[in-house]
C-alpha positions in Angstrom: -138.7 80.8 -92.5 -142.0 80.8 -90.6 -142.7 82.9 -87.6 -142.6 80.0 -85.1 -140.0 77.8 -86.6 -137.8 75.7 -84.3 -134.7 78.0 -84.2 -136.6 81.3 -84.2 -136.1 83.5 -81.1 -139.9 83.2 -80.4 -139.7 79.4 -80.4 -136.6 79.3 -78.3 -138.3 81.7 -75.8 -141.3 79.5 -75.6 -139.2 76.4 -75.0 -137.3 78.2 -72.2 -140.6 79.3 -70.6 -142.0 75.8 -70.8 -138.9 74.3 -69.3 -139.4 75.5 -65.7 -142.2 75.1 -63.3 -145.4 76.9 -64.1 -148.3 78.0 -62.0 -150.2 75.2 -60.3 -153.7 76.6 -61.1 -153.0 76.3 -64.9 -152.1 72.6 -64.7 -154.5 69.9 -65.8 -153.8 66.7 -63.9 -156.2 64.5 -66.0 -154.4 65.5 -69.2 -151.1 66.1 -67.5 -150.7 69.4 -69.4 -149.2 72.6 -68.1 -150.6 75.8 -69.5 -148.6 79.1 -69.4 -151.5 81.5 -68.8 -155.2 81.8 -68.1 -156.1 82.1 -71.8 -154.1 78.9 -72.7 -155.7 77.0 -69.8 -159.2 78.1 -71.0 -158.5 77.0 -74.5 -157.3 73.6 -73.2 -160.5 73.1 -71.2 -162.5 73.7 -74.3 -160.5 71.1 -76.4 -162.0 67.8 -77.4 -159.2 65.7 -75.6 -159.9 67.4 -72.3 -163.6 66.9 -72.6 -163.1 63.2 -73.2 -160.9 63.0 -70.0 -163.5 64.8 -68.0 -166.2 62.3 -69.1 -163.9 59.5 -67.8 -163.5 61.5 -64.6 -167.3 62.0 -64.2 -167.9 58.2 -64.3 -166.1 57.6 -61.0 -164.6 60.8 -59.5 -164.0 59.5 -56.0 -161.9 56.6 -57.2 -159.7 58.9 -59.4 -159.2 61.4 -56.6 -158.2 58.6 -54.2 -155.8 57.2 -56.7 -154.1 60.6 -57.2 -154.0 61.0 -53.4 -152.4 57.6 -52.8 -149.8 58.3 -55.5 -149.0 61.8 -54.1 -148.6 60.4 -50.6 -146.4 57.5 -51.7 -144.1 59.6 -53.8 -143.9 62.3 -51.1 -142.9 59.7 -48.4 -140.4 58.1 -50.8 -138.7 61.5 -51.2 -138.7 61.9 -47.4 -137.2 58.4 -47.0 -134.5 59.0 -49.6 -133.5 62.6 -48.8 -134.4 63.2 -45.1 -134.7 59.8 -43.5 -133.3 60.6 -40.1 -133.7 64.4 -39.9 -136.3 66.8 -38.7 -137.1 69.3 -41.4 -139.6 72.0 -42.4 -142.5 70.7 -44.4 -142.3 73.5 -46.9 -138.7 72.6 -47.7 -139.6 69.0 -48.5 -142.6 70.1 -50.6 -140.5 72.5 -52.6 -137.9 69.7 -53.3 -140.7 67.4 -54.3 -142.4 69.7 -56.8 -139.0 70.2 -58.6 -140.1 67.3 -60.8 -142.4 68.7 -63.5 -144.3 65.4 -63.8 -145.2 65.0 -60.1 -148.8 64.6 -58.9 -150.1 68.0 -58.1 -151.8 68.6 -54.8 -154.9 70.3 -56.4 -155.8 66.9 -57.8 -155.8 65.2 -54.3 -158.2 65.2 -51.4 -156.0 67.7 -49.5 -156.6 71.4 -50.4 -153.5 72.7 -48.5 -150.1 71.4 -47.4 -151.1 71.9 -43.8 -154.0 69.5 -44.1 -151.7 66.9 -45.7 -149.1 67.3 -42.9 -151.8 66.9 -40.3 -153.0 63.7 -42.1 -149.4 62.3 -41.9 -149.3 63.0 -38.2 -152.7 61.4 -37.5 -151.9 58.2 -39.4 -148.5 57.9 -37.7 -146.4 58.0 -41.0 -144.5 61.1 -39.9 -143.9 62.9 -36.6 -145.4 66.3 -36.9 -144.5 69.4 -34.8 -146.0 72.9 -35.1 -143.5 75.6 -34.2 -143.5 79.4 -34.6 -141.4 78.9 -37.7 -144.0 76.6 -39.3 -144.6 72.8 -39.5 -141.7 70.4 -39.0 -141.9 66.7 -39.9 -139.7 63.7 -39.2 -140.0 60.5 -41.2 -140.9 57.3 -39.3 -138.9 54.5 -40.7 -141.0 51.3 -40.7 -138.7 49.3 -42.9 -138.3 45.6 -41.8 -134.5 45.9 -41.5 -134.8 49.1 -39.4 -137.4 47.5 -37.1 -135.2 44.4 -36.7 -132.2 46.6 -35.7 -134.5 48.5 -33.2 -135.6 45.2 -31.7 -132.0 44.0 -31.3 -131.0 47.3 -29.7 -133.9 47.1 -27.2 -133.0 43.5 -26.4 -129.4 44.5 -25.8 -130.5 47.3 -23.5 -132.7 44.9 -21.5 -129.9 42.4 -21.2 -127.5 45.1 -19.9 -130.1 46.2 -17.4 -130.6 42.6 -16.2 -126.9 42.2 -15.8 -126.7 45.4 -13.7 -129.5 44.2 -11.5 -127.8 40.8 -11.1 -124.6 42.6 -10.0 -126.5 44.7 -7.6 -128.1 41.7 -6.0 -124.7 40.0 -5.6 -123.3 43.1 -3.9 -126.4 43.2 -1.6 -125.8 39.5 -0.7 -122.2 40.2 0.1 -123.2 43.2 2.3 -125.7 41.0 4.2 -123.1 38.2 4.7 -120.6 40.8 6.0 -123.3 42.1 8.4 -124.0 38.6 9.7 -120.3 37.9 10.2 -119.8 41.1 12.2 -122.9 40.8 14.3 -122.3 37.1 15.3 -121.7 36.8 19.1 -118.2 35.5 20.1 -118.1 31.8 21.0 -117.6 31.2 24.7 -114.3 29.6 25.6 -114.6 26.0 26.7 -112.9 25.1 29.9 -110.0 22.8 29.6 -110.7 19.4 31.0 -109.2 18.7 34.4 -106.5 16.1 34.3 -106.6 13.5 37.0 -103.3 12.7 38.6 -102.7 9.0 38.8 -99.6 8.3 40.9 -97.6 5.4 39.9 -97.1 2.6 42.3 -94.3 3.3 44.8 -94.5 7.1 44.3 -95.3 9.2 47.4 -97.2 12.5 47.0 -96.6 15.2 49.5 -99.1 18.0 50.3 -98.1 21.1 52.3 -100.9 23.3 53.7 -100.1 26.9 54.5 -102.3 29.2 56.5 -103.7 32.3 54.8 -103.3 35.6 56.5 -106.7 36.9 54.9 -109.8 36.7 57.0 -112.9 35.1 55.4 -114.7 38.4 55.0 -111.7 40.0 53.2 -111.4 37.0 50.9 -115.1 37.3 49.9 -114.8 41.0 49.2 -111.7 40.6 47.0 -113.2 37.8 45.0 -116.4 39.9 44.5 -114.3 42.9 43.2 -112.4 40.6 40.9 -115.6 39.2 39.3 -117.1 42.7 39.0 -114.1 43.9 37.1 -114.3 40.9 34.8 -118.0 41.6 34.0 -117.4 45.3 33.3 -114.5 44.4 31.0 -116.7 41.9 29.1 -119.5 44.5 28.7 -117.0 47.1 27.5 -115.4 44.7 25.0 -118.8 43.7 23.6 -119.8 47.4 23.2 -116.6 48.3 21.4 -116.9 45.2 19.1 -120.5 46.1 18.3 -119.7 49.7 17.5 -116.6 48.7 15.4 -118.7 46.2 13.4 -121.5 48.8 12.9 -119.0 51.4 11.7 -117.3 49.0 9.3 -120.7 48.0 7.8 -121.8 51.6 7.5 -118.5 52.5 5.8 -119.0 49.7 3.3 -122.5 50.8 2.5 -121.4 54.4 2.2 -118.7 53.5 -0.3 -121.1 51.4 -2.3 -123.6 54.4 -2.4 -120.9 56.8 -3.6 -119.8 54.3 -6.3 -123.3 54.0 -7.6 -123.8 57.8 -7.5 -120.6 58.3 -9.6 -121.6 55.7 -12.2 -125.3 56.7 -12.5 -125.1 60.5 -12.2 -125.4 61.8 -15.8 -126.1 65.2 -17.5 -129.2 63.8 -19.1 -132.3 62.5 -17.4 -135.1 62.1 -19.9 -136.8 58.7 -20.1 -140.0 57.3 -21.6 -143.2 57.1 -19.6 -142.7 60.1 -17.3 -144.8 63.3 -17.0 -142.9 66.6 -17.6 -143.8 70.3 -17.7 -142.9 72.4 -20.7 -141.1 75.6 -19.6 -140.2 77.0 -23.0 -141.4 80.6 -23.4 -141.0 80.3 -27.1 -144.1 78.0 -27.1 -146.1 80.3 -24.9 -147.9 81.7 -28.0 -149.1 78.2 -28.9 -150.4 77.7 -25.3 -147.9 75.0 -24.3 -146.0 77.1 -21.6 -146.2 75.4 -18.2 -148.4 72.6 -19.7 -147.8 68.9 -18.8 -147.2 66.1 -21.2 -145.9 62.5 -21.4 -142.5 61.6 -22.8 -143.2 59.1 -25.6 -139.7 58.9 -27.0 -136.2 60.1 -26.2 -134.0 61.2 -29.1 -130.2 61.4 -28.7 -130.5 61.4 -24.9 -131.3 65.1 -24.6 -134.5 65.6 -26.7 -137.9 64.2 -25.9 -141.1 63.8 -27.9 -143.8 65.1 -25.6 -147.5 64.2 -26.1 -149.4 67.0 -24.4 -152.1 65.8 -21.9 -154.8 68.3 -23.0 -154.4 68.8 -26.7 -152.7 65.5 -27.5 -150.3 67.4 -29.8 -146.8 65.9 -30.1 -143.9 68.3 -29.6 -140.1 67.8 -29.7 -138.5 69.7 -26.9 -135.0 69.8 -25.4 -134.6 68.7 -21.8 -133.3 72.2 -20.9 -136.8 73.5 -21.6 -138.5 70.8 -19.5 -139.1 70.3 -15.8 -139.8 67.3 -13.6 -143.3 66.9 -12.0 -143.8 65.8 -8.4 -147.0 63.8 -7.8 -149.2 63.7 -4.7 -147.9 61.8 -1.7 -148.4 58.1 -2.3 -148.0 58.4 -6.1 -145.4 56.5 -8.1 -142.3 58.2 -9.4 -139.3 57.3 -11.5 -135.8 58.0 -10.2 -134.3 59.7 -13.3 -130.8 60.5 -12.0 -128.4 59.5 -9.2 -127.4 56.2 -7.5 -130.8 54.5 -8.1 -131.4 55.8 -11.6 -134.2 53.9 -13.4 -135.9 52.5 -10.3 -139.6 52.9 -9.6 -140.5 54.3 -6.2 -143.4 55.6 -4.1 -143.4 59.2 -2.7 -143.6 59.1 1.1 -143.1 62.8 1.9 -141.8 66.2 0.7 -139.4 68.6 2.4 -140.2 72.0 0.9 -137.4 73.8 2.8 -134.6 71.6 1.5 -136.3 70.9 -1.9 -136.0 67.1 -1.5 -138.4 64.2 -1.1 -138.6 60.9 0.8 -139.3 57.9 -1.4 -139.4 54.1 -1.0 -138.2 51.9 -3.9 -141.0 49.6 -5.2 -139.3 47.6 -7.9 -135.8 46.3 -8.7 -133.0 44.9 -6.6 -133.5 47.4 -3.8 -137.2 46.8 -3.0 -138.3 48.3 0.3 -135.3 50.6 0.7 -136.2 54.1 1.9 -134.3 57.1 0.5 -134.8 60.0 2.9 -133.4 63.0 0.8 -133.8 62.8 -3.0 -133.7 66.1 -4.9 -136.7 67.2 -6.9 -134.7 67.1 -10.1 -133.8 63.4 -9.6 -137.5 62.1 -9.4 -140.4 62.5 -11.8 -144.0 61.4 -11.8 -144.9 58.2 -13.7 -147.6 58.3 -16.4 -150.7 56.2 -15.5 
């Protein structure tokens, strides 16, 4: 039996060695051949078949490198879509899963020299959401499938219809409050005097009149009538004042109950929304220079996590709302009410009370246009991105 026959220990060992992944630098992408050591790779490079492939490569190197780059990107994104479609995961973990296939397109044959360059390219082109953390690069696949986009559009349409329904209900409630105010503030109608009936005696009927003398002198009669009319007038004024205060208290009570009801419904434990400017307060990101830096919320994930595009560096981070803080603009700037009774409304900042940590705002859009809120907490309003 020969030295390197099929069932010899040496041949079996060679097959076992060739079965797993080998070093990337000893792989020839043009010939799709993996060499086990530097000597084997050198011998392969001197072979006639490799020389023919290199002549083909020399005729149009740019096109071949672009082809390998496109294939590498396509297969990498397919693996992301299949294995990690909705999750945020480390880029090195995805790459290690991808290279488990021995026949994958190797990165040394593409236009990207390192995995970091490739990840940054995916972030720039919008194919993945990229986040740099102290633990390395993390990526999230952006699903642009037609079915997924259709579901997203339907979801947004449903949210808009719910918001329109809420605004319609608020307008109806406002109309009812205004009608109640008009009813309570209407002056009472004066009593019409009863028509005087004229006595028409029948023929043959005698009418007798008896005149009695009054003991009151004319001056006393005038004073008593004057006192009587003064008492009537004071009673009327008092009744009007009592009616007015009662009507006002009832209206205020209705409005207070409506405010409390809206506060209970709209007060949530999450406040992030798209289009607002927030401040990053995570000390874990201080090394990267993001601590106390401002950014714009581009997307909200699961109500509590926001994708923040930093204003200075334009980097996109994914940060929990516990590590974010609202931003108060200058007086006259626009804010979004992010929590409380008027959640979601756009308002203008009128003033700030630094002692009570609250602000005075006027609603600019929605069913309550023009309403002034005198004491809104700093945590319930946030600056709108321009």
